[in-house]
Structures are given as structure tokens and as C-alpha cells.
C-alpha positions, -999 to 999 in steps of 0.1 A, spaced: 209 -786 -503 178 -807 -493 170 -780 -467 171 -753 -494 149 -773 -517 123 -778 -490 124 -741 -481 120 -731 -517 90 -754 -520 75 -741 -488 83 -704 -495 46 -695 -497 42 -706 -461 72 -688 -446 94 -666 -468 131 -669 -463 147 -636 -453 183 -646 -446 204 -677 -453 241 -681 -444 261 -711 -457 293 -718 -439 316 -746 -445 348 -759 -459 339 -762 -496 376 -765 -504 373 -755 -540 395 -733 -562 381 -710 -588 391 -677 -604 359 -661 -590 374 -662 -555 411 -673 -556 439 -650 -564 447 -649 -602 483 -660 -595 470 -693 -583 465 -705 -618 481 -739 -609 451 -746 -586 425 -741 -614 426 -777 -626 395 -791 -643 387 -813 -613 388 -782 -590 368 -761 -615 342 -789 -617 338 -790 -579 336 -753 -577 309 -753 -603 286 -771 -579 290 -742 -554 284 -717 -582 253 -735 -594 239 -736 -559 246 -699 -555 227 -692 -587 198 -715 -580 191 -700 -546 201 -664 -554 230 -664 -530 260 -641 -530 295 -645 -516 303 -622 -486 341 -627 -487 356 -606 -515 378 -622 -541 415 -625 -532 409 -625 -494 428 -656 -480 408 -679 -458 439 -697 -445 472 -680 -437 501 -702 -427 538 -699 -426 543 -735 -436 520 -757 -456 
């Protein structure tokens, strides 16, 4: 996030055209999880997800992966 803060501050010098955030944010939220995963929407998970949501709002980012698309498919977990 420090990188984004610095870029926002220096935006007059070099405007940002594209930014891609990749990572294992490992959060669960109704905005991106399947609705049937209600058991994953604990307050702790929602609070962690809110950090991602706030960062998206602060830096005008959008999710590229549509809601309900699994990011991990396994036969046993």
C-alpha cells in the first residue's frame, strides 16, 4: 500500500495508467464468494475483507475475477 500512496502523491509527475494487484488475500466476502458459503462470512473474515474493499475504493480499483468464480478447485480439502 505504501507504493500506492507514493504513486498517488506523485501522480502529477507520472500518471498511473494501469495497476494490477495479485496475491493471496485469503478473505471471504459476499462480494466475491458464492452465496452458499454463508458459513465463511464470519465477522473476522468480513473485517479482513473490508481492508481489501477499502483499498479498492481508495485507489479506484476494480476486481477482474467475477463473483462466484472459484480460485481453488480441489477434490479434497
